[in-house]
ZAVEXDO-288044 format. One record per residue: residue number from 1; x, y, z of N, C-alpha, C in turn; chain; residue in one letter. Coordinates in nm, 2 decimals. Layout:
N
   seq     n.xx     n.yy     n.zz    ca.xx    ca.yy    ca.zz     c.xx     c.yy     c.zz   mol   type
   NUM        X        Y        Z        X        Y        Z        X        Y        Z     A      a
...
***
This chain:
194
   seq     n.xx     n.yy     n.zz    ca.xx    ca.yy    ca.zz     c.xx     c.yy     c.zz   mol   type
     1     0.09    -0.13     0.00     0.02     0.00     0.00     0.10     0.12     0.00     A      x
     2     0.04     0.23    -0.08     0.10     0.35    -0.06     0.09     0.44     0.05     A      x
     3     0.18     0.48     0.10     0.18     0.59     0.22     0.13     0.73     0.15     A      x
     4     0.01     0.77     0.21    -0.06     0.90     0.13    -0.04     0.99     0.23     A      x
     5     0.01     0.98     0.34    -0.01     1.10     0.47     0.05     1.25     0.42     A      x
     6     0.18     1.23     0.36     0.27     1.35     0.33     0.31     1.37     0.21     A      x
     7     0.23     1.32     0.11     0.26     1.32    -0.06     0.27     1.46    -0.09     A      x
     8     0.18     1.55    -0.08     0.16     1.65    -0.16     0.10     1.79    -0.07     A      x
     9     0.14     1.90    -0.12     0.08     2.03    -0.10    -0.08     2.02    -0.15     A      x
    10    -0.17     2.09    -0.08    -0.29     2.06    -0.12    -0.32     2.15    -0.26     A      x
    11    -0.25     2.25    -0.26    -0.29     2.34    -0.39    -0.24     2.28    -0.50     A      x
    12    -0.14     2.18    -0.50    -0.10     2.09    -0.61    -0.13     1.97    -0.62     A      x
    13    -0.23     1.94    -0.58    -0.29     1.80    -0.54    -0.33     1.71    -0.66     A      x
    14    -0.43     1.78    -0.75    -0.45     1.72    -0.86    -0.36     1.73    -1.00     A      x
    15    -0.27     1.83    -0.97    -0.16     1.86    -1.05    -0.06     1.74    -1.06     A      x
    16    -0.05     1.69    -0.94     0.06     1.57    -0.93    -0.01     1.47    -0.84     A      x
    17    -0.12     1.44    -0.89    -0.21     1.30    -0.86    -0.11     1.22    -0.83     A      x
    18    -0.10     1.13    -0.73    -0.01     1.04    -0.71    -0.06     0.89    -0.74     A      x
    19     0.03     0.79    -0.76     0.00     0.67    -0.79    -0.03     0.57    -0.66     A      x
    20    -0.15     0.50    -0.66    -0.18     0.45    -0.55    -0.19     0.28    -0.57     A      x
    21    -0.12     0.20    -0.51    -0.12     0.07    -0.52    -0.21    -0.02    -0.44     A      x
    22    -0.30    -0.12    -0.49    -0.37    -0.21    -0.39    -0.31    -0.34    -0.43     A      x
    23    -0.37    -0.46    -0.38    -0.34    -0.58    -0.41    -0.34    -0.62    -0.58     A      x
    24    -0.46    -0.58    -0.62    -0.47    -0.62    -0.78    -0.47    -0.50    -0.85     A      x
    25    -0.44    -0.37    -0.80    -0.49    -0.26    -0.90    -0.38    -0.17    -0.87     A      x
    26    -0.34    -0.07    -0.97    -0.26     0.06    -0.97    -0.34     0.18    -1.01     A      x
    27    -0.36     0.26    -0.92    -0.45     0.39    -0.97    -0.33     0.49    -1.01     A      x
    28    -0.36     0.56    -1.15    -0.25     0.64    -1.17    -0.32     0.74    -1.28     A      x
    29    -0.25     0.87    -1.31    -0.30     0.97    -1.39    -0.35     0.92    -1.53     A      x
    30    -0.45     0.94    -1.57    -0.49     0.90    -1.72    -0.39     0.97    -1.81     A      x
    31    -0.38     0.89    -1.92    -0.26     0.94    -2.04    -0.32     0.91    -2.18     A      x
    32    -0.27     0.98    -2.25    -0.32     0.99    -2.40    -0.32     0.83    -2.44     A      x
    33    -0.21     0.75    -2.40    -0.20     0.62    -2.44    -0.28     0.52    -2.39     A      x
    34    -0.38     0.57    -2.31    -0.49     0.50    -2.26    -0.61     0.50    -2.34     A      x
    35    -0.60     0.56    -2.47    -0.71     0.61    -2.54    -0.80     0.45    -2.59     A      x
    36    -0.71     0.34    -2.63    -0.79     0.23    -2.65    -0.87     0.18    -2.56     A      x
    37    -0.79     0.12    -2.44    -0.85     0.09    -2.33    -0.97     0.17    -2.25     A      x
    38    -0.97     0.30    -2.28    -1.10     0.39    -2.24    -1.21     0.32    -2.33     A      x
    39    -1.16     0.35    -2.47    -1.28     0.33    -2.55    -1.35     0.22    -2.55     A      x
    40    -1.26     0.08    -2.52    -1.31    -0.05    -2.50    -1.43    -0.05    -2.42     A      x
    41    -1.43     0.03    -2.27    -1.54     0.00    -2.21    -1.64     0.15    -2.23     A      x
    42    -1.57     0.24    -2.27    -1.68     0.35    -2.24    -1.74     0.36    -2.39     A      x
    43    -1.71     0.27    -2.48    -1.81     0.27    -2.63    -1.92     0.14    -2.59     A      x
    44    -1.92     0.11    -2.47    -2.02     0.01    -2.45    -2.15     0.06    -2.39     A      x
    45    -2.28     0.05    -2.45    -2.39     0.14    -2.40    -2.44     0.06    -2.29     A      x
    46    -2.40    -0.05    -2.25    -2.44    -0.10    -2.13    -2.38    -0.05    -2.01     A      x
    47    -2.24    -0.01    -2.04    -2.17     0.07    -1.91    -2.20     0.20    -1.93     A      x
    48    -2.22     0.26    -2.02    -2.27     0.43    -2.02    -2.42     0.44    -1.96     A      x
    49    -2.49     0.31    -1.96    -2.63     0.33    -1.91    -2.63     0.38    -1.77     A      x
    50    -2.53     0.34    -1.70    -2.55     0.37    -1.56    -2.49     0.51    -1.50     A      x
    51    -2.40     0.57    -1.60    -2.36     0.69    -1.58    -2.39     0.81    -1.65     A      x
    52    -2.37     0.94    -1.63    -2.43     1.06    -1.67    -2.40     1.09    -1.84     A      x
    53    -2.28     1.02    -1.88    -2.24     1.05    -1.98    -2.25     0.97    -2.11     A      x
    54    -2.27     1.00    -2.25    -2.31     0.90    -2.34    -2.21     0.81    -2.40     A      x
    55    -2.24     0.69    -2.45    -2.12     0.61    -2.48    -2.04     0.67    -2.58     A      x
    56    -1.91     0.63    -2.58    -1.83     0.69    -2.70    -1.86     0.62    -2.84     A      x
    57    -1.88     0.69    -2.93    -1.92     0.65    -3.07    -1.80     0.64    -3.16     A      x
    58    -1.70     0.69    -3.12    -1.58     0.67    -3.18    -1.45     0.72    -3.10     A      x
    59    -1.33     0.66    -3.17    -1.20     0.70    -3.07    -1.20     0.85    -3.07     A      x
    60    -1.23     0.93    -3.14    -1.25     1.08    -3.12    -1.33     1.13    -3.00     A      x
    61    -1.43     1.06    -2.97    -1.49     1.10    -2.84    -1.41     1.05    -2.72     A      x
    62    -1.32     0.95    -2.73    -1.24     0.94    -2.62    -1.14     1.01    -2.61     A      x
    63    -1.07     1.05    -2.72    -0.96     1.16    -2.75    -1.00     1.27    -2.65     A      x
    64    -1.12     1.31    -2.69    -1.17     1.44    -2.63    -1.19     1.43    -2.48     A      x
    65    -1.24     1.35    -2.44    -1.24     1.28    -2.29    -1.10     1.31    -2.22     A      x
    66    -1.01     1.24    -2.28    -0.88     1.23    -2.22    -0.81     1.40    -2.22     A      x
    67    -0.83     1.44    -2.35    -0.79     1.59    -2.36    -0.83     1.66    -2.24     A      x
    68    -0.96     1.64    -2.20    -1.04     1.74    -2.11    -0.95     1.70    -1.97     A      x
    69    -0.95     1.56    -1.96    -0.89     1.53    -1.82    -0.72     1.60    -1.80     A      x
    70    -0.67     1.57    -1.92    -0.52     1.63    -1.93    -0.52     1.79    -1.89     A      x
    71    -0.61     1.86    -1.92    -0.64     1.99    -1.88    -0.68     2.01    -1.75     A      x
    72    -0.78     1.91    -1.69    -0.78     1.92    -1.56    -0.66     1.91    -1.46     A      x
    73    -0.60     1.80    -1.48    -0.45     1.79    -1.43    -0.38     1.90    -1.43     A      x
    74    -0.36     1.95    -1.57    -0.28     2.08    -1.55    -0.34     2.20    -1.46     A      x
    75    -0.47     2.22    -1.46    -0.51     2.36    -1.40    -0.53     2.33    -1.24     A      x
    76    -0.51     2.19    -1.21    -0.52     2.16    -1.05    -0.67     2.14    -1.02     A      x
    77    -0.75     2.09    -1.10    -0.90     2.06    -1.11    -0.92     1.91    -1.07     A      x
    78    -0.99     1.89    -0.97    -1.02     1.74    -0.96    -1.07     1.67    -1.08     A      x
    79    -0.98     1.55    -1.10    -0.99     1.47    -1.21    -0.96     1.32    -1.14     A      x
    80    -1.00     1.21    -1.25    -0.99     1.08    -1.19    -0.88     1.00    -1.23     A      x
    81    -0.84     0.94    -1.15    -0.74     0.81    -1.15    -0.80     0.73    -1.26     A      x
    82    -0.69     0.66    -1.36    -0.71     0.56    -1.44    -0.67     0.44    -1.34     A      x
    83    -0.77     0.32    -1.37    -0.77     0.20    -1.27    -0.71     0.10    -1.36     A      x
    84    -0.59     0.04    -1.33    -0.51    -0.05    -1.40    -0.51    -0.18    -1.35     A      x
    85    -0.57    -0.27    -1.39    -0.57    -0.41    -1.34    -0.42    -0.47    -1.37     A      x
    86    -0.34    -0.51    -1.27    -0.21    -0.53    -1.28    -0.19    -0.67    -1.34     A      x
    87    -0.29    -0.77    -1.33    -0.26    -0.90    -1.38    -0.25    -0.89    -1.54     A      x
    88    -0.30    -0.79    -1.60    -0.32    -0.78    -1.76    -0.23    -0.64    -1.79     A      x
    89    -0.20    -0.56    -1.69    -0.15    -0.46    -1.71    -0.24    -0.36    -1.81     A      x
    90    -0.36    -0.36    -1.78    -0.49    -0.32    -1.85    -0.55    -0.20    -1.80     A      x
    91    -0.59    -0.10    -1.86    -0.66     0.01    -1.77    -0.82    -0.04    -1.81     A      x
    92    -0.91    -0.06    -1.67    -1.02    -0.10    -1.68    -1.15    -0.02    -1.64     A      x
    93    -1.09     0.11    -1.62    -1.20     0.21    -1.57    -1.13     0.33    -1.50     A      x
    94    -1.21     0.42    -1.46    -1.17     0.56    -1.40    -1.24     0.56    -1.25     A      x
    95    -1.18     0.64    -1.18    -1.26     0.68    -1.05    -1.17     0.79    -0.97     A      x
    96    -1.29     0.86    -0.91    -1.19     0.98    -0.84    -1.28     1.07    -0.79     A      x
    97    -1.22     1.19    -0.74    -1.30     1.32    -0.72    -1.32     1.37    -0.81     A      x
    98    -1.47     1.43    -0.85    -1.51     1.56    -0.95    -1.57     1.68    -0.87     A      x
    99    -1.58     1.66    -0.75    -1.62     1.79    -0.68    -1.56     1.78    -0.55     A      x
   100    -1.51     1.91    -0.51    -1.40     1.92    -0.38    -1.43     2.05    -0.34     A      x
   101    -1.49     2.06    -0.22    -1.49     2.19    -0.15    -1.39     2.19    -0.02     A      x
   102    -1.28     2.22    -0.03    -1.18     2.22     0.08    -1.23     2.32     0.22     A      x
   103    -1.33     2.42     0.19    -1.37     2.51     0.29    -1.46     2.43     0.40     A      x
   104    -1.52     2.31     0.32    -1.61     2.25     0.39    -1.58     2.10     0.41     A      x
   105    -1.43     2.08     0.39    -1.38     1.94     0.41    -1.48     1.84     0.32     A      x
   106    -1.53     1.86     0.22    -1.63     1.77     0.14    -1.59     1.75     0.01     A      x
   107    -1.63     1.63    -0.04    -1.58     1.58    -0.18    -1.67     1.47    -0.24     A      x
   108    -1.70     1.49    -0.35    -1.80     1.38    -0.42    -1.70     1.29    -0.50     A      x
   109    -1.71     1.16    -0.49    -1.67     1.08    -0.58    -1.75     1.01    -0.70     A      x
   110    -1.67     0.97    -0.80    -1.75     0.90    -0.92    -1.67     0.81    -0.98     A      x
   111    -1.73     0.69    -1.03    -1.66     0.59    -1.06    -1.71     0.49    -1.20     A      x
   112    -1.62     0.45    -1.29    -1.66     0.35    -1.38    -1.58     0.25    -1.43     A      x
   113    -1.64     0.14    -1.46    -1.56     0.00    -1.45    -1.61    -0.08    -1.60     A      x
   114    -1.52    -0.13    -1.68    -1.56    -0.20    -1.79    -1.64    -0.32    -1.74     A      x
   115    -1.72    -0.34    -1.82    -1.86    -0.45    -1.81    -1.77    -0.59    -1.77     A      x
   116    -1.65    -0.60    -1.85    -1.57    -0.74    -1.84    -1.54    -0.75    -1.71     A      x
   117    -1.50    -0.64    -1.63    -1.44    -0.68    -1.49    -1.55    -0.65    -1.37     A      x
   118    -1.70    -0.66    -1.42    -1.80    -0.64    -1.30    -1.80    -0.75    -1.21     A      x
   119    -1.83    -0.73    -1.08    -1.87    -0.85    -1.00    -1.73    -0.92    -0.98     A      x
   120    -1.61    -0.85    -0.94    -1.50    -0.91    -0.90    -1.42    -0.85    -0.78     A      x
   121    -1.50    -0.76    -0.71    -1.48    -0.69    -0.62    -1.37    -0.57    -0.64     A      x
   122    -1.34    -0.56    -0.77    -1.21    -0.46    -0.81    -1.25    -0.31    -0.80     A      x
   123    -1.40    -0.27    -0.82    -1.41    -0.13    -0.77    -1.43    -0.10    -0.64     A      x
   124    -1.46    -0.19    -0.54    -1.45    -0.20    -0.41    -1.33    -0.15    -0.38     A      x
   125    -1.24    -0.24    -0.41    -1.11    -0.23    -0.37    -1.02    -0.08    -0.40     A      x
   126    -1.07    -0.05    -0.53    -1.02     0.10    -0.59    -1.07     0.21    -0.49     A      x
   127    -1.23     0.20    -0.48    -1.30     0.29    -0.39    -1.24     0.29    -0.27     A      x
   128    -1.22     0.20    -0.20    -1.17     0.21    -0.05    -1.06     0.30    -0.06     A      x
   129    -0.95     0.28    -0.15    -0.81     0.34    -0.16    -0.86     0.48    -0.19     A      x
   130    -0.94     0.52    -0.27    -0.98     0.66    -0.32    -1.04     0.72    -0.19     A      x
   131    -1.11     0.67    -0.11    -1.17     0.72     0.00    -1.06     0.74     0.10     A      x
   132    -0.97     0.65     0.15    -0.86     0.67     0.23    -0.78     0.81     0.20     A      x
   133    -0.75     0.81     0.08    -0.68     0.93     0.01    -0.74     1.06     0.04     A      x
   134    -0.89     1.04     0.03    -0.98     1.16     0.06    -0.97     1.20     0.22     A      x
   135    -0.99     1.11     0.31    -0.94     1.13     0.44    -0.83     1.16     0.49     A      x
   136    -0.71     1.11     0.42    -0.57     1.12     0.48    -0.49     1.23     0.41     A      x
   137    -0.52     1.24     0.29    -0.44     1.35     0.21    -0.54     1.49     0.20     A      x
   138    -0.65     1.45     0.15    -0.75     1.57     0.11    -0.81     1.63     0.25     A      x
   139    -0.78     1.53     0.37    -0.84     1.61     0.50    -0.98     1.60     0.53     A      x
   140    -1.04     1.53     0.44    -1.20     1.53     0.42    -1.25     1.50     0.54     A      x
   141    -1.37     1.57     0.59    -1.48     1.49     0.66    -1.56     1.43     0.61     A      x
   142    -1.61     1.48     0.48    -1.73     1.38     0.44    -1.70     1.37     0.28     A      x
   143    -1.72     1.25     0.26    -1.72     1.18     0.13    -1.85     1.13     0.07     A      x
   144    -1.87     1.18    -0.06    -2.02     1.16    -0.10    -2.00     1.08    -0.22     A      x
   145    -2.12     0.99    -0.27    -2.11     0.90    -0.37    -2.26     0.92    -0.43     A      x
   146    -2.31     0.91    -0.55    -2.44     0.90    -0.60    -2.45     0.79    -0.71     A      x
   147    -2.56     0.74    -0.74    -2.60     0.66    -0.81    -2.75     0.66    -0.86     A      x
   148    -2.78     0.63    -0.99    -2.91     0.62    -1.03    -2.97     0.51    -0.95     A      x
   149    -3.10     0.51    -0.93    -3.17     0.44    -0.84    -3.21     0.30    -0.89     A      x
   150    -3.18     0.27    -1.00    -3.16     0.14    -1.07    -3.02     0.08    -1.09     A      x
   151    -2.93     0.14    -1.03    -2.80     0.11    -1.03    -2.77     0.01    -0.90     A      x
   152    -2.82    -0.10    -0.90    -2.79    -0.17    -0.78    -2.65    -0.20    -0.79     A      x
   153    -2.57    -0.25    -0.87    -2.43    -0.28    -0.85    -2.35    -0.16    -0.79     A      x
   154    -2.38    -0.03    -0.81    -2.30     0.06    -0.80    -2.31     0.11    -0.64     A      x
   155    -2.45     0.07    -0.62    -2.49     0.08    -0.47    -2.43    -0.01    -0.37     A      x
   156    -2.44    -0.12    -0.43    -2.36    -0.21    -0.36    -2.21    -0.19    -0.33     A      x
   157    -2.13    -0.14    -0.44    -2.02    -0.08    -0.40    -1.99     0.04    -0.29     A      x
   158    -2.08     0.11    -0.28    -2.10     0.23    -0.19    -2.12     0.16    -0.05     A      x
   159    -2.19     0.04    -0.04    -2.25    -0.01     0.10    -2.11    -0.09     0.13     A      x
   160    -2.06    -0.17     0.05    -1.93    -0.24     0.08    -1.82    -0.17     0.15     A      x
   161    -1.82    -0.03     0.08    -1.70     0.05     0.14    -1.73     0.14     0.26     A      x
   162    -1.87     0.11     0.33    -1.91     0.13     0.45    -2.00     0.28     0.42     A      x
   163    -2.04     0.32     0.32    -2.10     0.42     0.32    -2.24     0.41     0.34     A      x
   164    -2.31     0.54     0.40    -2.43     0.51     0.46    -2.54     0.57     0.35     A      x
   165    -2.66     0.53     0.32    -2.78     0.59     0.23    -2.83     0.70     0.31     A      x
   166    -2.82     0.81     0.23    -2.90     0.92     0.32    -3.05     0.94     0.26     A      x
   167    -3.06     0.92     0.12    -3.17     0.95     0.08    -3.17     0.94    -0.06     A      x
   168    -3.27     0.95    -0.15    -3.29     0.99    -0.28    -3.33     1.12    -0.32     A      x
   169    -3.27     1.17    -0.41    -3.28     1.31    -0.48    -3.37     1.29    -0.59     A      x
   170    -3.50     1.32    -0.57    -3.62     1.32    -0.68    -3.57     1.41    -0.79     A      x
   171    -3.60     1.37    -0.89    -3.57     1.43    -1.06    -3.45     1.53    -1.02     A      x
   172    -3.37     1.49    -0.99    -3.24     1.60    -0.96    -3.14     1.62    -1.08     A      x
   173    -3.16     1.54    -1.17    -3.08     1.58    -1.28    -3.13     1.52    -1.42     A      x
   174    -3.12     1.62    -1.52    -3.19     1.58    -1.67    -3.09     1.54    -1.72     A      x
   175    -3.10     1.39    -1.75    -2.99     1.32    -1.83    -3.03     1.23    -1.93     A      x
   176    -2.97     1.22    -2.04    -3.01     1.17    -2.18    -3.16     1.18    -2.19     A      x
   177    -3.22     1.29    -2.17    -3.38     1.31    -2.21    -3.48     1.28    -2.12     A      x
   178    -3.45     1.25    -1.99    -3.53     1.25    -1.89    -3.46     1.28    -1.74     A      x
   179    -3.56     1.31    -1.68    -3.52     1.35    -1.51    -3.47     1.22    -1.46     A      x
   180    -3.39     1.22    -1.38    -3.33     1.10    -1.31    -3.34     1.13    -1.17     A      x
   181    -3.36     1.00    -1.08    -3.35     1.01    -0.94    -3.20     0.97    -0.90     A      x
   182    -3.15     1.02    -0.80    -3.04     0.99    -0.77    -3.01     0.94    -0.61     A      x
   183    -2.97     0.82    -0.58    -2.93     0.78    -0.46    -2.82     0.84    -0.39     A      x
   184    -2.79     0.89    -0.27    -2.68     0.96    -0.23    -2.65     0.86    -0.11     A      x
   185    -2.52     0.86    -0.11    -2.46     0.77     0.01    -2.32     0.87     0.05     A      x
   186    -2.29     0.85     0.17    -2.18     0.92     0.21    -2.10     0.85     0.32     A      x
   187    -1.98     0.90     0.34    -1.91     0.85     0.47    -1.84     0.95     0.55     A      x
   188    -1.85     0.96     0.66    -1.78     1.07     0.77    -1.65     1.00     0.81     A      x
   189    -1.59     1.10     0.83    -1.43     1.07     0.91    -1.47     1.00     1.02     A      x
   190    -1.55     1.06     1.11    -1.58     0.98     1.23    -1.63     0.82     1.21     A      x
   191    -1.68     0.78     1.11    -1.73     0.70     1.05    -1.63     0.57     1.00     A      x
   192    -1.52     0.65     0.95    -1.42     0.56     0.86    -1.33     0.49     0.96     A      x
   193    -1.32     0.34     0.92    -1.26     0.26     1.01    -1.14     0.16     0.94     A      x
   194    -1.10     0.24     0.81    -1.01     0.18     0.73    -0.85     0.19     0.79     A      x
***
């Protein structure tokens, strides 16, 4: 496991997003060379059904996404880690903080993983380390995540990571032509036992 306690100055946190290693995974900054692996899962309509973005219709869509992430890193804006499955040295998803309010010690996580790697506990393994990073490095008091009400797999991941269900935000986002309800989960520093 990576020691995260004193890696970064908070102002440079996402400019210098560190690598984190778990038994089966490596979390690292995304790179342009990841385009084919990202496209492989992001072009799957079944994967994009559970997230706010539309499936990638071409490698150009993926390159545009990666370009945006590179810009976020450069500007120090919260941006995701690429999730590498070490056994295959393959990028299989992304995850990380997309909203951060340092003045409130609060941040929100999001994540996605290739359908081929569903139901193997890999996202739970990654999310546990992302939350540890949030509490230890970002000094968060509250970490939140949300999912569509029909996304039972994502909800299970949050539950397995110790997050508590807070409620459902009714018709809170207009996504893919319809208003969607989102379930809200969170974990507080006082509840974190990792």
